[in-house]
C-alpha positions as CSV (number, residue, x, y, z in Angstrom):
1,M,-10.0,7.2,0.7
2,R,-9.7,10.6,2.7
3,D,-6.4,11.1,0.7
4,H,-8.4,11.4,-2.7
5,S,-11.5,13.2,-1.3
6,V,-13.9,9.8,-1.5
7,Y,-16.1,9.2,1.7
8,D,-18.6,6.9,-0.1
9,P,-17.3,2.8,-0.1
10,E,-19.0,2.0,-2.7
11,V,-17.9,4.6,-4.8
12,A,-14.0,4.2,-4.3
13,Y,-14.8,0.3,-4.5
14,K,-15.4,1.3,-8.0
15,A,-13.4,3.8,-8.7
16,M,-10.6,0.9,-8.0
17,N,-11.4,-1.6,-9.2
18,E,-13.5,-0.3,-12.7
19,A,-11.7,-3.2,-14.5
20,E,-12.6,-6.3,-13.2
21,L,-16.3,-5.0,-12.8
22,L,-16.4,-4.3,-16.8
23,D,-15.0,-8.3,-17.3
24,W,-17.1,-9.2,-15.1
25,N,-20.2,-7.9,-15.9
26,L,-19.1,-9.4,-19.7
27,K,-17.8,-12.7,-18.6
28,K,-21.7,-13.1,-16.8
29,A,-23.5,-11.3,-19.7
30,D,-21.4,-14.1,-22.3
31,A,-21.7,-17.0,-19.9
32,G,-26.0,-16.9,-20.3
33,S,-26.5,-16.6,-24.0
34,K,-26.2,-18.5,-26.5
35,K,-24.1,-18.7,-29.2
36,R,-26.5,-18.0,-33.0
37,P,-24.8,-20.0,-35.7
38,Y,-24.2,-16.5,-38.5
39,V,-26.7,-16.5,-41.5
40,G,-26.2,-14.5,-44.1
41,K,-28.4,-12.8,-46.3
42,P,-29.3,-13.2,-49.3
43,G,-27.4,-11.4,-52.0
44,G,-25.1,-10.0,-49.9
45,S,-21.3,-10.1,-49.2
46,G,-21.6,-11.6,-45.9
47,V,-19.2,-8.9,-44.3
48,T,-20.8,-5.9,-42.2
49,R,-18.7,-2.9,-40.9
50,A,-20.0,-1.5,-37.5
51,S,-19.3,2.2,-36.9
52,D,-17.7,4.0,-34.6
53,N,-21.1,4.0,-33.0
54,Q,-22.4,1.1,-32.9
55,I,-22.2,-0.7,-29.7
56,T,-21.0,-4.4,-30.2
57,R,-19.5,-7.3,-27.4
58,E,-16.4,-6.8,-30.0
59,K,-16.6,-3.2,-29.4
60,V,-17.1,-3.6,-25.7
61,Q,-14.0,-6.7,-25.1
62,E,-11.7,-3.6,-28.0
63,V,-12.7,0.0,-25.3
64,A,-11.6,-3.0,-22.4
65,N,-8.3,-4.6,-23.6
66,N,-7.4,-1.2,-25.1
67,P,-7.7,1.4,-22.0
68,T,-6.9,5.1,-24.3
69,P,-8.2,8.0,-23.3
70,V,-10.4,7.8,-27.0
71,N,-11.5,4.3,-25.8
72,R,-12.7,4.9,-21.6
73,A,-14.4,8.2,-24.0
74,W,-16.5,6.3,-25.7
75,Y,-16.8,3.5,-22.9
76,E,-18.5,5.8,-20.3
77,R,-20.3,7.9,-23.3
78,H,-22.2,4.3,-23.6
79,R,-22.3,2.8,-20.5
80,D,-25.5,3.4,-19.6
81,K,-26.6,1.9,-22.8
82,I,-24.1,-1.2,-22.2
83,L,-25.5,-2.0,-19.3
84,Q,-28.9,-1.8,-20.3
85,M,-27.7,-4.3,-23.2
86,M,-26.1,-6.5,-20.9
87,A,-29.0,-6.6,-19.0
88,D,-31.4,-7.6,-21.8
89,G,-28.7,-10.3,-22.7
90,Q,-29.0,-8.5,-26.4
91,L,-24.4,-8.2,-25.9
């Protein structure tokens, strides 16, 4: 901690274990939610395309599995919203 001028143990722990904490939060949120069957809308093709700014479970998993600078920036921009959606059971 002293080598990197981080004197708060909690901050150092979170920095060292960020990926594991994200995985743990995703698994915890996934375990509490029930899987609902997909019901297509009448007249629709049944396929919806998510935009880059839309937050979905698949998008969060994709970002976690591919830690590129772009994905990291996306996660940091949407981190508060992702955590809130996990707490509400929406992800």
